[in-house]
C-alpha positions as CSV (number, residue, x, y, z in Angstrom):
1,M,-26.6,161.8,52.9
2,V,-23.3,162.6,50.6
3,R,-21.4,159.5,50.8
4,G,-17.5,159.2,50.9
5,G,-16.4,162.1,53.5
6,R,-13.1,163.3,54.7
7,P,-10.2,161.3,53.7
8,G,-9.4,160.9,57.5
9,W,-12.4,159.3,58.7
10,Q,-12.0,156.2,56.1
11,S,-11.2,152.9,57.4
12,G,-8.3,152.7,59.1
13,G,-7.9,156.4,59.7
14,V,-8.5,157.5,63.3
15,S,-9.7,161.0,63.6
16,Q,-11.8,163.4,66.2
17,I,-15.4,163.0,66.0
18,D,-17.4,165.3,64.9
19,P,-19.7,167.0,67.9
20,R,-23.0,166.6,66.0
21,I,-22.3,162.5,65.5
22,D,-20.5,161.9,68.9
23,A,-24.0,163.2,70.2
24,L,-26.0,160.6,68.9
25,I,-23.7,157.7,70.3
26,P,-24.9,156.8,74.1
27,A,-21.8,155.3,75.3
28,W,-18.1,154.6,74.5
29,M,-15.2,152.0,75.8
30,Y,-11.7,153.3,75.8
31,V,-9.3,150.4,73.7
32,P,-7.6,149.3,77.2
33,D,-11.1,148.3,78.6
34,I,-12.3,146.4,75.6
35,A,-9.1,144.5,75.6
36,E,-9.3,143.3,79.3
37,Q,-13.2,142.5,78.6
38,W,-12.1,140.3,75.9
39,G,-8.8,139.2,77.3
40,L,-6.5,140.3,74.6
41,V,-3.8,142.2,74.5
42,V,-4.4,145.8,73.8
43,T,-2.7,146.1,70.4
44,K,-4.9,142.9,69.3
45,V,-8.0,145.4,69.4
46,R,-5.9,148.4,67.7
47,R,-5.2,145.8,65.1
48,M,-9.0,145.3,64.7
49,V,-9.8,149.5,64.5
50,D,-7.1,149.4,62.2
51,D,-8.2,146.5,59.4
52,G,-11.8,148.2,59.8
53,T,-13.4,145.5,62.2
54,L,-14.3,148.2,64.3
55,I,-14.5,151.9,64.2
56,A,-12.9,153.7,66.6
57,V,-12.6,157.5,67.2
58,R,-10.2,160.4,69.2
59,R,-12.8,162.0,71.7
60,G,-12.8,163.7,75.1
61,E,-10.3,165.4,76.8
62,N,-7.3,163.3,75.9
63,K,-8.2,162.7,72.9
64,S,-8.5,158.8,73.8
65,L,-9.0,156.1,71.5
66,Q,-12.8,155.2,71.9
67,V,-15.2,152.6,70.0
68,P,-18.8,152.8,70.4
69,A,-20.5,150.5,73.3
70,A,-22.8,149.3,71.2
71,F,-20.2,147.6,69.3
72,I,-18.9,145.5,72.2
73,G,-20.3,142.3,73.1
74,P,-18.9,140.0,76.1
75,D,-16.4,138.2,74.1
76,G,-16.0,140.2,70.6
77,P,-17.7,142.5,68.4
78,V,-21.6,142.3,68.5
79,K,-22.8,139.5,66.5
80,G,-23.2,140.9,62.4
81,I,-21.5,144.0,63.2
82,V,-18.2,143.5,61.2
83,G,-20.2,142.2,57.8
84,L,-22.4,145.3,58.4
85,L,-19.6,147.8,58.5
86,N,-18.1,145.9,55.5
87,V,-21.3,146.8,53.5
88,L,-21.4,150.2,54.6
89,R,-17.9,150.5,53.3
90,D,-18.5,149.1,50.0
91,N,-21.5,151.5,49.8
92,K,-18.6,154.5,50.2
93,F,-19.8,155.6,53.7
94,S,-17.0,156.9,55.5
95,D,-16.4,156.3,59.3
96,A,-18.1,159.1,60.4
97,E,-21.1,158.6,57.9
98,S,-21.6,155.0,59.1
99,L,-21.3,156.0,62.5
100,E,-24.3,158.4,61.9
101,W,-26.5,155.9,60.0
102,L,-25.9,153.4,62.6
103,F,-26.8,155.5,65.6
104,T,-29.6,157.6,64.1
105,E,-33.1,156.8,64.8
106,D,-35.1,155.1,62.1
107,P,-39.0,154.9,62.4
108,S,-39.9,151.7,60.7
109,L,-37.3,149.5,62.3
110,P,-37.9,151.0,65.1
111,G,-35.0,152.6,67.0
112,T,-31.5,153.1,65.5
113,P,-30.1,150.5,63.5
114,M,-27.2,149.8,66.3
115,Q,-30.1,148.9,68.5
116,A,-31.9,146.3,66.1
117,M,-28.2,144.6,65.8
118,N,-27.9,144.3,69.7
119,E,-31.8,143.2,70.0
120,N,-30.5,140.2,67.3
121,R,-32.3,141.8,64.3
122,G,-29.1,142.3,62.1
123,T,-30.5,140.7,59.1
124,E,-33.1,143.2,58.3
125,V,-30.5,145.8,59.4
126,K,-27.7,144.3,56.3
127,R,-30.6,144.5,54.6
128,R,-31.6,147.8,54.6
129,A,-27.2,148.5,54.1
130,Q,-27.6,146.4,51.2
131,A,-30.1,148.3,49.4
132,L,-28.6,151.7,50.1
133,L,-26.4,150.5,46.9
134,F,-29.3,151.0,44.6
């Protein structure tokens, strides 16, 4: 995978999602629904997207802002996802490349890195992301 994709996909920039990557991600949540679940105002969740805490893309007929549902825990981002996204950005991954890496099957895990994150196997996922530097 070549890193450093399209500028619109960089942290803080929100763009439409590539259909190929969209197909990898099983479920999405709208920003207002995330805000309601977490008991926050919508602007706070949008700020989390702007500062890179979460990745969001424009998708669907209305081009609404949506976040992969797998990133969303009951009270905040899934444990370890914020740090993992930072590691991927340190590796010069664009948001699109990060989504592709997180939601692509890895037989050695098994499953996808995002499935492993949600199953409390984040240490191994973060180790693999850090190894991408070398």
